[in-house]
Each structure stands twice: as structure tokens, then as C-alpha cells.
CHARMM internal coordinates of N, CA and C (Angstrom, degrees):
IC EDIT
DIST 1 N 1 CA 1.4552
DIST 1 CA 1 C 1.5609
ANGL 1 N 1 CA 1 C 113.66
DIST 1 C 2 N 1.3491
ANGL 1 CA 1 C 2 N 114.37
DIHE 1 N 1 CA 1 C 2 N 97.11
DIST 2 N 2 CA 1.4745
ANGL 1 C 2 N 2 CA 119.11
DIHE 1 CA 1 C 2 N 2 CA -174.16
DIST 2 CA 2 C 1.4444
ANGL 2 N 2 CA 2 C 111.95
DIHE 1 C 2 N 2 CA 2 C -58.40
DIST 2 C 3 N 1.3287
ANGL 2 CA 2 C 3 N 119.45
DIHE 2 N 2 CA 2 C 3 N -40.21
DIST 3 N 3 CA 1.4922
ANGL 2 C 3 N 3 CA 122.05
DIHE 2 CA 2 C 3 N 3 CA -178.27
DIST 3 CA 3 C 1.5551
ANGL 3 N 3 CA 3 C 110.36
DIHE 2 C 3 N 3 CA 3 C -58.99
DIST 3 C 4 N 1.2676
ANGL 3 CA 3 C 4 N 119.39
DIHE 3 N 3 CA 3 C 4 N -38.98
DIST 4 N 4 CA 1.4642
ANGL 3 C 4 N 4 CA 120.20
DIHE 3 CA 3 C 4 N 4 CA -177.81
DIST 4 CA 4 C 1.5583
ANGL 4 N 4 CA 4 C 110.54
DIHE 3 C 4 N 4 CA 4 C -70.36
DIST 4 C 5 N 1.3324
ANGL 4 CA 4 C 5 N 119.53
DIHE 4 N 4 CA 4 C 5 N -32.23
DIST 5 N 5 CA 1.4033
ANGL 4 C 5 N 5 CA 119.88
DIHE 4 CA 4 C 5 N 5 CA 178.55
DIST 5 CA 5 C 1.5340
ANGL 5 N 5 CA 5 C 110.31
DIHE 4 C 5 N 5 CA 5 C -68.51
DIST 5 C 6 N 1.3324
ANGL 5 CA 5 C 6 N 115.28
DIHE 5 N 5 CA 5 C 6 N -38.21
DIST 6 N 6 CA 1.5185
ANGL 5 C 6 N 6 CA 116.65
DIHE 5 CA 5 C 6 N 6 CA -177.15
DIST 6 CA 6 C 1.5707
ANGL 6 N 6 CA 6 C 108.13
DIHE 5 C 6 N 6 CA 6 C -69.70
DIST 6 C 7 N 1.3254
ANGL 6 CA 6 C 7 N 117.13
DIHE 6 N 6 CA 6 C 7 N -33.76
DIST 7 N 7 CA 1.3610
ANGL 6 C 7 N 7 CA 121.93
DIHE 6 CA 6 C 7 N 7 CA 179.83
DIST 7 CA 7 C 1.5978
ANGL 7 N 7 CA 7 C 110.83
DIHE 6 C 7 N 7 CA 7 C -66.71
DIST 7 C 8 N 1.2894
ANGL 7 CA 7 C 8 N 114.94
DIHE 7 N 7 CA 7 C 8 N -39.75
DIST 8 N 8 CA 1.4888
ANGL 7 C 8 N 8 CA 121.25
DIHE 7 CA 7 C 8 N 8 CA 177.74
DIST 8 CA 8 C 1.5609
ANGL 8 N 8 CA 8 C 108.82
DIHE 7 C 8 N 8 CA 8 C -66.15
DIST 8 C 9 N 1.2294
ANGL 8 CA 8 C 9 N 119.49
DIHE 8 N 8 CA 8 C 9 N -37.12
DIST 9 N 9 CA 1.4214
ANGL 8 C 9 N 9 CA 122.17
DIHE 8 CA 8 C 9 N 9 CA -177.59
DIST 9 CA 9 C 1.4736
ANGL 9 N 9 CA 9 C 109.16
DIHE 8 C 9 N 9 CA 9 C -74.05
DIST 9 C 10 N 1.3870
ANGL 9 CA 9 C 10 N 123.44
DIHE 9 N 9 CA 9 C 10 N -35.08
DIST 10 N 10 CA 1.3977
ANGL 9 C 10 N 10 CA 126.14
DIHE 9 CA 9 C 10 N 10 CA 172.47
DIST 10 CA 10 C 1.4956
ANGL 10 N 10 CA 10 C 109.83
DIHE 9 C 10 N 10 CA 10 C -62.88
DIST 10 C 11 N 1.3113
ANGL 10 CA 10 C 11 N 120.17
DIHE 10 N 10 CA 10 C 11 N -45.67
DIST 11 N 11 CA 1.4341
ANGL 10 C 11 N 11 CA 120.16
DIHE 10 CA 10 C 11 N 11 CA -177.00
DIST 11 CA 11 C 1.5525
ANGL 11 N 11 CA 11 C 109.57
DIHE 10 C 11 N 11 CA 11 C -67.24
DIST 11 C 12 N 1.3151
ANGL 11 CA 11 C 12 N 119.59
DIHE 11 N 11 CA 11 C 12 N -39.66
DIST 12 N 12 CA 1.4257
ANGL 11 C 12 N 12 CA 121.53
DIHE 11 CA 11 C 12 N 12 CA 174.33
DIST 12 CA 12 C 1.4363
ANGL 12 N 12 CA 12 C 114.58
DIHE 11 C 12 N 12 CA 12 C -60.41
DIST 12 C 13 N 1.3392
ANGL 12 CA 12 C 13 N 116.61
DIHE 12 N 12 CA 12 C 13 N -43.67
DIST 13 N 13 CA 1.5053
ANGL 12 C 13 N 13 CA 121.83
DIHE 12 CA 12 C 13 N 13 CA 177.19
DIST 13 CA 13 C 1.4821
ANGL 13 N 13 CA 13 C 108.58
DIHE 12 C 13 N 13 CA 13 C -59.93
DIST 13 C 14 N 1.2750
ANGL 13 CA 13 C 14 N 122.18
DIHE 13 N 13 CA 13 C 14 N -44.19
DIST 14 N 14 CA 1.4162
ANGL 13 C 14 N 14 CA 126.68
DIHE 13 CA 13 C 14 N 14 CA -175.51
DIST 14 CA 14 C 1.5175
ANGL 14 N 14 CA 14 C 110.36
DIHE 13 C 14 N 14 CA 14 C -64.25
DIST 14 C 15 N 1.3335
ANGL 14 CA 14 C 15 N 114.65
DIHE 14 N 14 CA 14 C 15 N -37.50
DIST 15 N 15 CA 1.5153
ANGL 14 C 15 N 15 CA 120.47
DIHE 14 CA 14 C 15 N 15 CA 177.89
DIST 15 CA 15 C 1.5300
ANGL 15 N 15 CA 15 C 109.10
DIHE 14 C 15 N 15 CA 15 C -70.57
DIST 15 C 16 N 1.2658
ANGL 15 CA 15 C 16 N 120.58
DIHE 15 N 15 CA 15 C 16 N -36.64
DIST 16 N 16 CA 1.5031
ANGL 15 C 16 N 16 CA 123.32
DIHE 15 CA 15 C 16 N 16 CA -178.49
DIST 16 CA 16 C 1.5037
ANGL 16 N 16 CA 16 C 106.96
DIHE 15 C 16 N 16 CA 16 C -69.12
DIST 16 C 17 N 1.3875
ANGL 16 CA 16 C 17 N 117.88
DIHE 16 N 16 CA 16 C 17 N -38.76
DIST 17 N 17 CA 1.4377
ANGL 16 C 17 N 17 CA 125.31
DIHE 16 CA 16 C 17 N 17 CA -177.16
DIST 17 CA 17 C 1.5033
ANGL 17 N 17 CA 17 C 106.41
DIHE 16 C 17 N 17 CA 17 C -66.18
DIST 17 C 18 N 1.3637
ANGL 17 CA 17 C 18 N 119.89
DIHE 17 N 17 CA 17 C 18 N -48.69
DIST 18 N 18 CA 1.4470
ANGL 17 C 18 N 18 CA 120.89
DIHE 17 CA 17 C 18 N 18 CA 175.41
DIST 18 CA 18 C 1.4837
ANGL 18 N 18 CA 18 C 113.86
DIHE 17 C 18 N 18 CA 18 C -56.82
DIST 18 C 19 N 1.2607
ANGL 18 CA 18 C 19 N 118.42
DIHE 18 N 18 CA 18 C 19 N -39.61
DIST 19 N 19 CA 1.4671
ANGL 18 C 19 N 19 CA 117.77
DIHE 18 CA 18 C 19 N 19 CA -179.71
DIST 19 CA 19 C 1.5139
ANGL 19 N 19 CA 19 C 110.97
DIHE 18 C 19 N 19 CA 19 C -70.13
DIST 19 C 20 N 1.3678
ANGL 19 CA 19 C 20 N 115.95
DIHE 19 N 19 CA 19 C 20 N -42.87
DIST 20 N 20 CA 1.4741
ANGL 19 C 20 N 20 CA 120.29
DIHE 19 CA 19 C 20 N 20 CA 173.98
DIST 20 CA 20 C 1.4970
ANGL 20 N 20 CA 20 C 112.21
DIHE 19 C 20 N 20 CA 20 C -52.50
DIST 20 C 21 N 1.3614
ANGL 20 CA 20 C 21 N 117.72
DIHE 20 N 20 CA 20 C 21 N -47.57
DIST 21 N 21 CA 1.4066
ANGL 20 C 21 N 21 CA 119.02
DIHE 20 CA 20 C 21 N 21 CA -175.82
DIST 21 CA 21 C 1.5319
ANGL 21 N 21 CA 21 C 111.28
DIHE 20 C 21 N 21 CA 21 C -66.13
DIST 21 C 22 N 1.3481
ANGL 21 CA 21 C 22 N 115.53
DIHE 21 N 21 CA 21 C 22 N -36.08
DIST 22 N 22 CA 1.5012
ANGL 21 C 22 N 22 CA 119.24
DIHE 21 CA 21 C 22 N 22 CA -179.79
DIST 22 CA 22 C 1.5112
ANGL 22 N 22 CA 22 C 109.88
DIHE 21 C 22 N 22 CA 22 C -66.36
DIST 22 C 23 N 1.3437
ANGL 22 CA 22 C 23 N 119.71
DIHE 22 N 22 CA 22 C 23 N -23.57
DIST 23 N 23 CA 1.4377
ANGL 22 C 23 N 23 CA 118.71
DIHE 22 CA 22 C 23 N 23 CA -178.12
DIST 23 CA 23 C 1.4810
ANGL 23 N 23 CA 23 C 112.67
DIHE 22 C 23 N 23 CA 23 C -91.89
DIST 23 C 24 N 1.3696
ANGL 23 CA 23 C 24 N 124.03
DIHE 23 N 23 CA 23 C 24 N -7.12
DIST 24 N 24 CA 1.3584
ANGL 23 C 24 N 24 CA 125.37
DIHE 23 CA 23 C 24 N 24 CA -176.72
DIST 24 CA 24 C 1.5659
ANGL 24 N 24 CA 24 C 107.86
DIHE 23 C 24 N 24 CA 24 C -70.97
DIST 24 C 25 N 1.3149
ANGL 24 CA 24 C 25 N 116.65
DIHE 24 N 24 CA 24 C 25 N 142.33
DIST 25 N 25 CA 1.4108
ANGL 24 C 25 N 25 CA 122.96
DIHE 24 CA 24 C 25 N 25 CA 178.11
DIST 25 CA 25 C 1.4650
ANGL 25 N 25 CA 25 C 108.40
DIHE 24 C 25 N 25 CA 25 C -138.72
DIST 25 C 26 N 1.3219
ANGL 25 CA 25 C 26 N 117.05
DIHE 25 N 25 CA 25 C 26 N 105.19
DIST 26 N 26 CA 1.5387
ANGL 25 C 26 N 26 CA 123.40
DIHE 25 CA 25 C 26 N 26 CA -174.62
DIST 26 CA 26 C 1.5160
ANGL 26 N 26 CA 26 C 111.00
DIHE 25 C 26 N 26 CA 26 C -61.06
DIST 26 C 27 N 1.3510
ANGL 26 CA 26 C 27 N 115.80
DIHE 26 N 26 CA 26 C 27 N -41.65
DIST 27 N 27 CA 1.4728
ANGL 26 C 27 N 27 CA 119.63
DIHE 26 CA 26 C 27 N 27 CA 179.26
DIST 27 CA 27 C 1.4869
ANGL 27 N 27 CA 27 C 113.93
DIHE 26 C 27 N 27 CA 27 C -60.82
DIST 27 C 28 N 1.3839
ANGL 27 CA 27 C 28 N 115.16
DIHE 27 N 27 CA 27 C 28 N -41.50
DIST 28 N 28 CA 1.4331
ANGL 27 C 28 N 28 CA 119.72
DIHE 27 CA 27 C 28 N 28 CA -175.63
DIST 28 CA 28 C 1.6257
ANGL 28 N 28 CA 28 C 107.70
DIHE 27 C 28 N 28 CA 28 C -72.31
DIST 28 C 29 N 1.3261
ANGL 28 CA 28 C 29 N 113.19
DIHE 28 N 28 CA 28 C 29 N -37.96
DIST 29 N 29 CA 1.4712
ANGL 28 C 29 N 29 CA 116.15
DIHE 28 CA 28 C 29 N 29 CA 176.40
DIST 29 CA 29 C 1.5178
ANGL 29 N 29 CA 29 C 112.51
DIHE 28 C 29 N 29 CA 29 C -60.23
DIST 29 C 30 N 1.2857
ANGL 29 CA 29 C 30 N 115.88
DIHE 29 N 29 CA 29 C 30 N -48.22
DIST 30 N 30 CA 1.4303
ANGL 29 C 30 N 30 CA 120.85
DIHE 29 CA 29 C 30 N 30 CA -179.63
DIST 30 CA 30 C 1.5734
ANGL 30 N 30 CA 30 C 112.89
DIHE 29 C 30 N 30 CA 30 C -59.47
DIST 30 C 31 N 1.3517
ANGL 30 CA 30 C 31 N 113.34
DIHE 30 N 30 CA 30 C 31 N -43.84
DIST 31 N 31 CA 1.4562
ANGL 30 C 31 N 31 CA 123.28
DIHE 30 CA 30 C 31 N 31 CA 179.93
DIST 31 CA 31 C 1.5604
ANGL 31 N 31 CA 31 C 110.65
DIHE 30 C 31 N 31 CA 31 C -61.25
DIST 31 C 32 N 1.3013
ANGL 31 CA 31 C 32 N 115.52
DIHE 31 N 31 CA 31 C 32 N -39.68
DIST 32 N 32 CA 1.5157
ANGL 31 C 32 N 32 CA 123.77
DIHE 31 CA 31 C 32 N 32 CA -176.04
DIST 32 CA 32 C 1.4568
ANGL 32 N 32 CA 32 C 111.08
DIHE 31 C 32 N 32 CA 32 C -90.33
DIST 32 C 33 N 1.2427
ANGL 32 CA 32 C 33 N 119.58
DIHE 32 N 32 CA 32 C 33 N -15.60
DIST 33 N 33 CA 1.5453
ANGL 32 C 33 N 33 CA 119.97
DIHE 32 CA 32 C 33 N 33 CA 178.95
DIST 33 CA 33 C 1.3894
ANGL 33 N 33 CA 33 C 118.82
DIHE 32 C 33 N 33 CA 33 C -45.09
DIST 33 C 34 N 1.3119
ANGL 33 CA 33 C 34 N 122.50
DIHE 33 N 33 CA 33 C 34 N -48.72
DIST 34 N 34 CA 1.4381
ANGL 33 C 34 N 34 CA 121.70
DIHE 33 CA 33 C 34 N 34 CA -178.65
DIST 34 CA 34 C 1.6291
ANGL 34 N 34 CA 34 C 114.11
DIHE 33 C 34 N 34 CA 34 C -54.18
DIST 34 C 35 N 1.2641
ANGL 34 CA 34 C 35 N 115.16
DIHE 34 N 34 CA 34 C 35 N -32.80
DIST 35 N 35 CA 1.4817
ANGL 34 C 35 N 35 CA 119.00
DIHE 34 CA 34 C 35 N 35 CA 176.11
DIST 35 CA 35 C 1.5251
ANGL 35 N 35 CA 35 C 106.60
DIHE 34 C 35 N 35 CA 35 C -83.94
DIST 35 C 36 N 1.2793
ANGL 35 CA 35 C 36 N 118.20
DIHE 35 N 35 CA 35 C 36 N -54.02
DIST 36 N 36 CA 1.4491
ANGL 35 C 36 N 36 CA 121.67
DIHE 35 CA 35 C 36 N 36 CA -176.34
DIST 36 CA 36 C 1.5158
ANGL 36 N 36 CA 36 C 112.15
DIHE 35 C 36 N 36 CA 36 C -52.56
DIST 36 C 37 N 1.2596
ANGL 36 CA 36 C 37 N 121.15
DIHE 36 N 36 CA 36 C 37 N -40.23
DIST 37 N 37 CA 1.4911
ANGL 36 C 37 N 37 CA 121.57
DIHE 36 CA 36 C 37 N 37 CA -176.89
DIST 37 CA 37 C 1.4562
ANGL 37 N 37 CA 37 C 112.03
DIHE 36 C 37 N 37 CA 37 C -65.61
DIST 37 C 38 N 1.3521
ANGL 37 CA 37 C 38 N 119.06
DIHE 37 N 37 CA 37 C 38 N -18.87
DIST 38 N 38 CA 1.4986
ANGL 37 C 38 N 38 CA 119.09
DIHE 37 CA 37 C 38 N 38 CA 175.89
DIST 38 CA 38 C 1.5206
ANGL 38 N 38 CA 38 C 110.82
DIHE 37 C 38 N 38 CA 38 C -77.88
DIST 38 C 39 N 1.3685
ANGL 38 CA 38 C 39 N 117.81
DIHE 38 N 38 CA 38 C 39 N -14.88
DIST 39 N 39 CA 1.4275
ANGL 38 C 39 N 39 CA 123.16
DIHE 38 CA 38 C 39 N 39 CA -174.25
DIST 39 CA 39 C 1.5549
ANGL 39 N 39 CA 39 C 112.55
DIHE 38 C 39 N 39 CA 39 C -90.75
DIST 39 C 40 N 1.3230
ANGL 39 CA 39 C 40 N 116.72
DIHE 39 N 39 CA 39 C 40 N -11.01
DIST 40 N 40 CA 1.4996
ANGL 39 C 40 N 40 CA 124.11
DIHE 39 CA 39 C 40 N 40 CA 179.28
DIST 40 CA 40 C 1.4453
ANGL 40 N 40 CA 40 C 111.54
DIHE 39 C 40 N 40 CA 40 C -111.83
DIST 40 C 41 N 1.3734
ANGL 40 CA 40 C 41 N 115.86
DIHE 40 N 40 CA 40 C 41 N 158.44
DIST 41 N 41 CA 1.4374
ANGL 40 C 41 N 41 CA 116.44
DIHE 40 CA 40 C 41 N 41 CA 177.38
DIST 41 CA 41 C 1.4800
ANGL 41 N 41 CA 41 C 114.10
DIHE 40 C 41 N 41 CA 41 C -75.79
DIST 41 C 42 N 1.3425
ANGL 41 CA 41 C 42 N 115.15
DIHE 41 N 41 CA 41 C 42 N 169.87
DIST 42 N 42 CA 1.4495
ANGL 41 C 42 N 42 CA 117.69
DIHE 41 CA 41 C 42 N 42 CA -172.95
DIST 42 CA 42 C 1.5745
ANGL 42 N 42 CA 42 C 113.99
DIHE 41 C 42 N 42 CA 42 C -66.05
DIST 42 C 43 N 1.3459
ANGL 42 CA 42 C 43 N 117.99
DIHE 42 N 42 CA 42 C 43 N -28.50
DIST 43 N 43 CA 1.5101
ANGL 42 C 43 N 43 CA 117.48
DIHE 42 CA 42 C 43 N 43 CA 177.62
DIST 43 CA 43 C 1.5061
ANGL 43 N 43 CA 43 C 107.71
DIHE 42 C 43 N 43 CA 43 C -67.49
DIST 43 C 44 N 1.3167
ANGL 43 CA 43 C 44 N 121.79
DIHE 43 N 43 CA 43 C 44 N -45.60
DIST 44 N 44 CA 1.4921
ANGL 43 C 44 N 44 CA 121.45
DIHE 43 CA 43 C 44 N 44 CA -178.33
DIST 44 CA 44 C 1.5234
ANGL 44 N 44 CA 44 C 105.60
DIHE 43 C 44 N 44 CA 44 C -65.33
DIST 44 C 45 N 1.2563
ANGL 44 CA 44 C 45 N 118.47
DIHE 44 N 44 CA 44 C 45 N -46.81
DIST 45 N 45 CA 1.4160
ANGL 44 C 45 N 45 CA 119.16
DIHE 44 CA 44 C 45 N 45 CA -176.53
DIST 45 CA 45 C 1.5624
ANGL 45 N 45 CA 45 C 113.18
DIHE 44 C 45 N 45 CA 45 C -57.24
DIST 45 C 46 N 1.3465
ANGL 45 CA 45 C 46 N 114.07
DIHE 45 N 45 CA 45 C 46 N -37.98
DIST 46 N 46 CA 1.5338
ANGL 45 C 46 N 46 CA 115.54
DIHE 45 CA 45 C 46 N 46 CA 177.16
DIST 46 CA 46 C 1.4649
ANGL 46 N 46 CA 46 C 109.41
DIHE 45 C 46 N 46 CA 46 C -68.63
DIST 46 C 47 N 1.3499
ANGL 46 CA 46 C 47 N 118.36
DIHE 46 N 46 CA 46 C 47 N -42.70
DIST 47 N 47 CA 1.5065
ANGL 46 C 47 N 47 CA 117.89
DIHE 46 CA 46 C 47 N 47 CA -175.60
DIST 47 CA 47 C 1.4900
ANGL 47 N 47 CA 47 C 109.62
DIHE 46 C 47 N 47 CA 47 C -63.80
DIST 47 C 48 N 1.3264
ANGL 47 CA 47 C 48 N 121.29
DIHE 47 N 47 CA 47 C 48 N -41.64
DIST 48 N 48 CA 1.4709
ANGL 47 C 48 N 48 CA 122.82
DIHE 47 CA 47 C 48 N 48 CA -179.92
DIST 48 CA 48 C 1.5592
ANGL 48 N 48 CA 48 C 110.22
DIHE 47 C 48 N 48 CA 48 C -68.85
DIST 48 C 49 N 1.3727
ANGL 48 CA 48 C 49 N 118.95
DIHE 48 N 48 CA 48 C 49 N -43.24
DIST 49 N 49 CA 1.4444
ANGL 48 C 49 N 49 CA 122.31
DIHE 48 CA 48 C 49 N 49 CA -178.87
DIST 49 CA 49 C 1.5235
ANGL 49 N 49 CA 49 C 109.16
DIHE 48 C 49 N 49 CA 49 C -67.91
DIST 49 C 50 N 1.2916
ANGL 49 CA 49 C 50 N 118.82
DIHE 49 N 49 CA 49 C 50 N -31.32
DIST 50 N 50 CA 1.5181
ANGL 49 C 50 N 50 CA 118.70
DIHE 49 CA 49 C 50 N 50 CA 179.77
DIST 50 CA 50 C 1.4880
ANGL 50 N 50 CA 50 C 108.19
DIHE 49 C 50 N 50 CA 50 C -72.44
DIST 50 C 51 N 1.3486
ANGL 50 CA 50 C 51 N 114.36
DIHE 50 N 50 CA 50 C 51 N -48.88
DIST 51 N 51 CA 1.4325
ANGL 50 C 51 N 51 CA 117.95
DIHE 50 CA 50 C 51 N 51 CA -177.79
DIST 51 CA 51 C 1.5274
ANGL 51 N 51 CA 51 C 117.95
DIHE 50 C 51 N 51 CA 51 C -67.37
DIST 51 C 52 N 1.3319
ANGL 51 CA 51 C 52 N 115.61
DIHE 51 N 51 CA 51 C 52 N -28.56
DIST 52 N 52 CA 1.4430
ANGL 51 C 52 N 52 CA 122.75
DIHE 51 CA 51 C 52 N 52 CA -178.91
DIST 52 CA 52 C 1.5338
ANGL 52 N 52 CA 52 C 105.94
DIHE 51 C 52 N 52 CA 52 C -129.42
DIST 52 C 53 N 1.3528
ANGL 52 CA 52 C 53 N 113.61
DIHE 52 N 52 CA 52 C 53 N 91.54
DIST 53 N 53 CA 1.5032
ANGL 52 C 53 N 53 CA 118.30
DIHE 52 CA 52 C 53 N 53 CA -175.25
DIST 53 CA 53 C 1.5073
ANGL 53 N 53 CA 53 C 112.86
DIHE 52 C 53 N 53 CA 53 C -60.95
DIST 53 C 54 N 1.4702
ANGL 53 CA 53 C 54 N 117.99
DIHE 53 N 53 CA 53 C 54 N -28.82
DIST 54 N 54 CA 1.3993
ANGL 53 C 54 N 54 CA 115.99
DIHE 53 CA 53 C 54 N 54 CA 175.68
DIST 54 CA 54 C 1.5433
ANGL 54 N 54 CA 54 C 118.76
DIHE 53 C 54 N 54 CA 54 C -61.75
DIST 54 C 55 N 1.4089
ANGL 54 CA 54 C 55 N 113.01
DIHE 54 N 54 CA 54 C 55 N -17.97
DIST 55 N 55 CA 1.4098
ANGL 54 C 55 N 55 CA 115.69
DIHE 54 CA 54 C 55 N 55 CA 175.42
DIST 55 CA 55 C 1.5219
ANGL 55 N 55 CA 55 C 110.89
DIHE 54 C 55 N 55 CA 55 C -77.12
DIST 55 C 56 N 1.3286
ANGL 55 CA 55 C 56 N 117.08
DIHE 55 N 55 CA 55 C 56 N -35.47
DIST 56 N 56 CA 1.4722
ANGL 55 C 56 N 56 CA 117.78
DIHE 55 CA 55 C 56 N 56 CA 178.59
DIST 56 CA 56 C 1.4603
ANGL 56 N 56 CA 56 C 111.82
DIHE 55 C 56 N 56 CA 56 C -69.57
DIST 56 C 57 N 1.3885
ANGL 56 CA 56 C 57 N 115.81
DIHE 56 N 56 CA 56 C 57 N -32.77
DIST 57 N 57 CA 1.4525
ANGL 56 C 57 N 57 CA 118.29
DIHE 56 CA 56 C 57 N 57 CA 175.46
DIST 57 CA 57 C 1.5069
ANGL 57 N 57 CA 57 C 110.78
DIHE 56 C 57 N 57 CA 57 C -70.34
DIST 57 C 58 N 1.3093
ANGL 57 CA 57 C 58 N 120.82
DIHE 57 N 57 CA 57 C 58 N -34.83
DIST 58 N 58 CA 1.4866
ANGL 57 C 58 N 58 CA 121.01
DIHE 57 CA 57 C 58 N 58 CA 177.87
DIST 58 CA 58 C 1.3930
ANGL 58 N 58 CA 58 C 112.25
DIHE 57 C 58 N 58 CA 58 C -71.51
DIST 58 C 59 N 1.3903
ANGL 58 CA 58 C 59 N 120.45
DIHE 58 N 58 CA 58 C 59 N -23.16
DIST 59 N 59 CA 1.4756
ANGL 58 C 59 N 59 CA 124.04
DIHE 58 CA 58 C 59 N 59 CA 178.24
DIST 59 CA 59 C 1.4565
ANGL 59 N 59 CA 59 C 115.11
DIHE 58 C 59 N 59 CA 59 C -71.99
DIST 59 C 60 N 1.4139
ANGL 59 CA 59 C 60 N 117.54
DIHE 59 N 59 CA 59 C 60 N -26.85
DIST 60 N 60 CA 1.3629
ANGL 59 C 60 N 60 CA 123.39
DIHE 59 CA 59 C 60 N 60 CA 179.25
DIST 60 CA 60 C 1.5116
ANGL 60 N 60 CA 60 C 115.83
DIHE 59 C 60 N 60 CA 60 C -71.43
DIST 60 C 61 N 1.2876
ANGL 60 CA 60 C 61 N 121.22
DIHE 60 N 60 CA 60 C 61 N 138.20
DIST 61 N 61 CA 1.4457
ANGL 60 C 61 N 61 CA 124.38
DIHE 60 CA 60 C 61 N 61 CA 176.01
DIST 61 CA 61 C 1.4982
ANGL 61 N 61 CA 61 C 109.74
DIHE 60 C 61 N 61 CA 61 C -59.80
DIST 61 C 62 N 1.2650
ANGL 61 CA 61 C 62 N 115.10
DIHE 61 N 61 CA 61 C 62 N 143.53
DIST 62 N 62 CA 1.5097
ANGL 61 C 62 N 62 CA 121.98
DIHE 61 CA 61 C 62 N 62 CA -179.63
DIST 62 CA 62 C 1.5652
ANGL 62 N 62 CA 62 C 106.90
DIHE 61 C 62 N 62 CA 62 C -68.78
DIST 62 C 63 N 1.3115
ANGL 62 CA 62 C 63 N 115.53
DIHE 62 N 62 CA 62 C 63 N 141.87
DIST 63 N 63 CA 1.4821
ANGL 62 C 63 N 63 CA 121.28
DIHE 62 CA 62 C 63 N 63 CA 179.46
DIST 63 CA 63 C 1.5395
ANGL 63 N 63 CA 63 C 109.81
DIHE 62 C 63 N 63 CA 63 C -70.10
DIST 63 C 64 N 1.2103
ANGL 63 CA 63 C 64 N 113.55
DIHE 63 N 63 CA 63 C 64 N 141.85
DIST 64 N 64 CA 1.5028
ANGL 63 C 64 N 64 CA 119.08
DIHE 63 CA 63 C 64 N 64 CA -179.32
DIST 64 CA 64 C 1.6135
ANGL 64 N 64 CA 64 C 108.44
DIHE 63 C 64 N 64 CA 64 C -65.06
DIST 64 C 65 N 1.3273
ANGL 64 CA 64 C 65 N 114.76
DIHE 64 N 64 CA 64 C 65 N 136.27
DIST 65 N 65 CA 1.5321
ANGL 64 C 65 N 65 CA 114.90
DIHE 64 CA 64 C 65 N 65 CA -176.29
DIST 65 CA 65 C 1.5316
ANGL 65 N 65 CA 65 C 108.50
DIHE 64 C 65 N 65 CA 65 C -89.95
END
COOR INIT
IC SEED 1 N 1 CA 1 C
IC BUILD
């Protein structure tokens, strides 16, 4: 039954998505972004930093006090 196989795949994908969302930690991503941004290409970096301005802020060097 092909319809049932597709439904099972959708349910599994939904479970994986829920697990993924539960593991996301915005603070950790922002803290690690200065290093992580060096591991992705400029196009991906631009997309993420445009969508999440806190990442662009985290990537800038801290101003001298």
C-alpha cells in the first residue's frame, strides 16, 4: 500500500523535526557563531546573518573598552 508508506514517512519526519527543534539552543548558537561562521560558505553565512541579526552582531569583534 503506497499511501501507507508515505504516511509513515510523514509521521517519522514530523518526529525528527520535533526532536531537532527541542535540541536547538539559541544562546549556544550565538555564542559559537564566530567559529561556526568560518565553517560555512559566504552565501550560507549571509542568509543566516540576515535572517538572525543577533548572529551578525555576535560575529563582530567586541569594541575596545
